[in-house]
Each structure stands twice: as C-alpha cells, then as structure tokens.
C-alpha positions in Angstrom: 102.2 70.2 135.7 105.1 69.5 133.3 106.1 71.1 130.0 104.9 68.9 127.2 107.1 68.2 124.2 105.1 67.1 121.1 107.3 65.4 118.6 106.5 64.9 115.0 108.8 62.0 113.8 107.0 61.9 110.5 108.6 65.2 109.9 111.8 63.2 109.3 110.1 61.7 106.2 109.2 65.0 104.6 111.9 65.4 102.0 112.9 68.5 100.1 115.4 68.9 97.2 119.1 68.5 98.0 120.5 71.7 99.4 117.1 73.1 100.4 117.3 75.1 103.7 114.1 73.5 105.1 115.8 70.1 105.5 115.3 67.0 107.5 118.5 67.8 109.4 116.6 70.7 111.1 114.3 68.4 113.0 117.1 66.0 113.7 119.1 68.9 115.3 116.1 69.9 117.4 115.4 66.3 118.6 119.1 65.9 119.4 119.2 69.1 121.4 116.1 68.1 123.4 117.5 64.7 124.2 120.1 66.1 126.6 119.7 65.1 130.3 118.6 68.7 131.1 115.3 67.9 129.3 114.5 64.6 131.1 111.6 66.3 132.9 109.7 66.9 129.7 106.5 65.0 129.1 107.0 63.6 125.6 104.4 62.4 123.2 104.2 61.7 119.5 102.0 64.1 117.5 98.7 62.6 116.5 97.4 63.2 113.0 94.9 65.9 112.3 91.5 65.0 110.8 90.0 66.7 107.7 87.6 68.4 110.1 90.6 69.9 111.9 92.0 71.3 108.6 88.6 72.7 107.7 88.8 75.1 110.6 91.0 77.2 108.3 91.3 75.6 104.9 88.5 74.9 102.3 88.0 71.4 101.0 89.6 72.2 97.7 92.9 73.2 99.3 93.0 70.0 101.3 92.2 68.0 98.2 94.9 69.8 96.2 97.6 69.2 98.8 96.6 65.5 99.0 96.7 65.1 95.3 100.1 66.7 95.0 101.8 64.1 97.1 103.9 61.8 94.8 104.2 58.1 95.0 108.0 58.5 94.8 110.5 61.2 94.5 109.6 64.9 94.9 106.9 67.1 93.5 107.3 70.9 93.4 104.3 72.9 94.6 106.0 76.2 94.0 109.5 77.5 93.6 110.3 77.1 97.3 108.0 74.3 98.4 108.2 70.6 97.5 106.5 67.4 98.8 107.5 63.8 99.0 105.6 60.6 99.8 106.0 61.3 103.6 104.8 64.9 103.4 101.1 64.2 103.9 101.4 62.5 107.2 104.1 64.9 108.3 101.7 67.8 107.6 98.8 66.2 109.3 100.9 65.6 112.4 102.1 69.2 112.4 98.5 70.3 112.7 97.5 67.5 115.0 100.5 68.1 117.3 99.5 71.7 117.8 95.9 70.8 118.5 97.0 68.1 121.0 99.2 70.6 122.7 96.3 73.1 123.0 94.1 70.3 124.4 96.6 69.3 127.0 97.4 72.8 128.2 93.8 73.9 128.4 92.9 70.7 130.3 95.7 71.4 132.8 97.5 68.2 131.9 100.5 70.3 131.0 101.6 73.8 132.0 102.8 74.7 128.6 104.0 72.9 125.4 106.5 73.0 122.5 105.7 71.3 119.2 108.8 70.1 117.4 107.6 69.7 113.8 108.1 70.2 110.2 106.9 71.3 107.7 106.3 74.7 109.2 103.0 76.5 108.9 102.9 80.2 109.1 103.2 81.0 105.4 100.3 78.7 104.3 97.3 80.8 103.3 93.7 79.6 103.0 94.1 78.2 99.5 97.8 78.7 98.8 100.7 76.6 100.2 103.9 78.5 100.1 107.2 79.3 101.8 107.8 75.6 102.8 104.3 75.5 104.4 101.3 73.4 103.5 98.7 74.0 106.3 98.4 76.8 108.9 99.4 75.0 112.0 99.2 77.8 114.5 96.1 79.5 112.9 94.3 76.2 113.0 95.3 75.8 116.7 93.8 79.2 117.4 90.5 78.4 115.7 90.5 75.0 117.6 90.8 76.8 120.9 88.0 79.2 120.0 85.5 76.7 118.5 86.2 73.6 120.6 87.3 75.0 123.9 85.1 78.0 124.0 87.8 80.6 124.4 87.1 84.2 123.5 90.6 85.7 123.4 93.6 83.9 121.9 96.9 85.7 121.2 99.4 84.5 118.5 102.9 85.9 118.7 105.2 85.2 115.7 108.9 86.0 116.2 110.1 84.3 113.0 112.2 86.5 110.9 109.8 86.2 108.0 106.3 87.6 108.2 103.6 85.1 109.0 101.5 86.0 106.0 99.6 82.7 106.1 98.6 83.2 109.8 97.5 86.7 109.0 95.5 85.6 106.0 93.7 82.8 108.0 92.9 85.1 110.9 92.2 88.3 109.1 88.5 88.3 109.9 88.9 86.8 113.4 88.3 89.5 116.1 88.9 87.0 118.9 92.5 86.4 117.9 95.3 89.0 118.4 98.1 88.3 115.9 101.4 90.1 116.5 104.4 89.6 114.2 107.9 91.0 114.4 109.8 90.3 111.2 112.5 91.7 109.0 111.5 94.1 106.2 112.2 94.0 103.4 112.3 90.2 103.2 110.2 87.3 101.9 107.2 87.2 101.6 106.9 91.0 101.3 103.8 91.3 103.5 103.6 92.5 107.1 103.4 96.3 106.8 102.1 98.2 109.8 99.0 99.2 107.8 97.9 95.6 107.6 95.7 95.5 110.6 93.0 92.9 109.9 89.2 93.4 109.6 88.8 94.0 113.3 92.1 95.7 114.0 93.5 92.7 115.8 96.6 92.3 113.7 99.8 94.1 114.8 102.7 94.0 112.4 106.0 95.4 113.6 108.6 95.2 110.9 112.3 95.4 111.8 115.1 96.8 109.7 117.9 94.5 108.6 120.7 94.4 111.2 118.3 94.9 114.1 119.8 93.5 117.3 119.1 93.2 121.0 118.5 96.8 122.0 116.0 97.7 119.3 114.2 94.4 119.4 113.7 94.5 123.1 112.5 98.1 122.9 109.9 97.0 120.3 108.7 94.2 122.5 108.6 96.4 125.6 106.8 99.3 124.0 104.5 97.6 121.5 104.2 93.8 121.8 103.8 93.4 125.5 101.5 96.3 126.0 99.3 95.0 123.1 99.1 91.6 124.8 98.3 93.2 128.2 95.5 95.2 126.7 94.0 92.1 124.9 94.2 89.9 128.0 94.6 86.5 126.3 93.2 83.3 127.6 95.9 81.3 125.7 99.2 82.4 124.2 100.3 80.7 121.0 103.8 81.2 119.6 105.1 80.8 116.1 108.6 80.1 117.2 110.9 80.7 114.2 114.6 81.0 115.2 115.8 82.5 111.9 116.2 86.0 113.4 119.5 84.6 114.8 122.5 86.4 113.5 123.9 83.1 112.2 120.9 82.4 110.0 121.7 82.3 106.3 118.2 83.4 105.0 118.0 86.8 106.7 120.0 89.5 108.3 118.7 90.3 111.8 121.3 90.1 114.6 119.6 88.4 117.5 121.5 86.1 119.8 120.3 82.9 121.5 119.8 84.9 124.7 117.3 87.2 122.9 115.0 84.2 122.4 115.4 83.5 126.1 114.3 87.1 126.9 111.3 87.0 124.6 110.2 83.6 125.9 110.4 84.8 129.5 108.4 88.0 128.7 105.7 86.0 127.0 105.6 83.4 129.8 105.4 86.1 132.5 102.5 87.7 130.6 100.7 84.3 130.3 101.2 83.8 134.0 99.4 87.1 134.7 96.5 86.5 132.3 96.0 82.8 131.6 97.6 80.6 134.2 100.8 80.3 132.2 99.0 78.6 129.2 101.5 78.8 126.3 101.8 76.6 123.3 104.8 77.1 121.0 105.4 75.5 117.6 108.5 75.4 115.5 108.6 77.5 112.4 111.9 78.6 110.8 115.6 78.5 111.7 118.1 77.3 109.1 121.5 77.4 110.7 121.6 74.0 112.5 123.8 75.0 115.4 121.9 78.2 116.1 118.6 76.5 115.7 119.5 73.7 118.2 120.8 76.1 120.7 117.9 78.5 120.4 115.2 75.8 120.6 117.0 74.3 123.7 117.0 77.8 125.3 113.4 78.4 124.5 112.2 75.1 125.9 114.3 75.5 129.0 112.4 78.8 129.7 109.1 76.9 129.3 110.3 74.3 131.8 111.2 77.0 134.3 107.5 77.9 134.5 106.7 74.4 136.0 109.0 74.7 139.0 
C-alpha cells in the first residue's frame, strides 16, 4: 500500500493580507518540495470538498453559516485580527476538511498505508463557534469524529506537534472520551491555552507545554516519557497528526529550537507506535510552519518517513 498525498490546490486561492505569515507561498513551497523525484511513489489525489454534514460533526449550523457569509465577493474580509478570508477561502476550507476525511477513508479501507494532507488554511485553532488563528474549521477534529461515527472506531489518537497549542482541537474534542488528544507546544505563546491542568471532561487530553528555547534533548525526553507511553496505554486504532512545523528553530513566530531531524524522529516514533497498535494507520495534516525553507525541508522529511513505512 502506498503513502497517499492529498493536495488542496484551492488552498492557493485562499488569500491573506500582504506580509501575513500564513501566505499562499507556504503551500507552494510544500508542493514544490513534494514534486521532487524522491516522492514519485506517492499516490496523489486532489482533496474533495467536505459537505455541510461533514462540518456538522464538530461545528453547529450557525458557525458554518457565519463563515459562509463572511466570504467576500472580492478583496479581503477580516474575521479577527489574525484571520482573513478572500473569495477562494470557502472552497479552500471545504477541501481542507474534505481532504482529511478522504485520507481517513483511504487509510481505513487499506487503499493507502498512511497519508499526508497538504492544505491551507490550517485547522487546529478553530473552535466550535469561533474561527481564529488563521483557522476556519477544525480539520483534524472533524476527521477524528468522522473515524468514530462513520467507520465505527472506538479509540482515535490525535498528536499535535505544532508550536502553538491546538486550542480548537481541544475545544472540539473536550467531551469525547474516545479520542486521546496530546499536544506539545511552546508556553507562553499564542493562544495562551494548553496548561497541564486542561485534561478534558474524560481525562483524555494531555497538554505538555515546553519552555522557549527547548531543543532536541528535552523534546525527545518529553516524547519518550509522556507522549509515547500515553499513546501505548490508549492503544489507538488510528493515529492523526496535526503536523505544524513552526517548532523549527528558523521559524519567525516562535522560539523553540527543533531541527528538521527532530520531525523525522517524532514521525518515526509515531509510525512505529501505529505499526504496533493499528497496522500503521496514520493520517497527517499540515498546520503551521512559517519559514518557507524550513517548512519545505521539514514536510519533505516528514513525508519521507511516512513513505518508509510502505516498503
């Protein structure tokens, strides 16, 4: 079974203000990196659009209607201080969700061993009724609910290694005992959530904040002593990854000190765990990462590890 690459080309039509870090060039850099001959073995597909029923897995009708109504006919419209939309944003957001759901479908049907969803806008800051932090809908949280409701799974793990806490994913899964959400993130940093005491209604949220400047040694110790044992105890039937690459030392929006090789190490650890528990079933979706060179190199390294699992 191959590694599936789900590409959201409508993400190239989602415009943000000039100079905004969450820019079209991010997705262009990812597409360029994954067009190298080393990635010829990927099974590539364009992301389908999500339906309203898909969005309703996590978001109420009012939120969906508000986002739809905010899309301008031309130019840009600001949703909050950080998040804007353009005429192409609605389809881009629908394909972000739809791409994650399609990846889950393909991996759970054994059509693919694992998958990476190259998309924007990202999703892990979008709460139930609040778009924020560049995000409109909760891509990964919706994918988790999809796996539970439509595929009948009983244990789904979500691991978020973006440098910013996935407050939206946490909000959307707070009451969901069948999903283990684990987040490593810099603290203090936007959005200000993700303290260890935020455990979820069923105790299935594990927040592991990291101090500014945290590098390889401390990060790997946290994963070895907390993240991986937590996953082992939970025994997931599917591993979902919110793959933000802004913990890289080159990233301009934060101050962790990870290298590209650290994302390789994390990905190998998560794939090894998935191999033990759920036949290697991993679906990863792009979140942050704002230095274009570091983002491209880190995504390429991450996807290469996913491809290693198919050999």
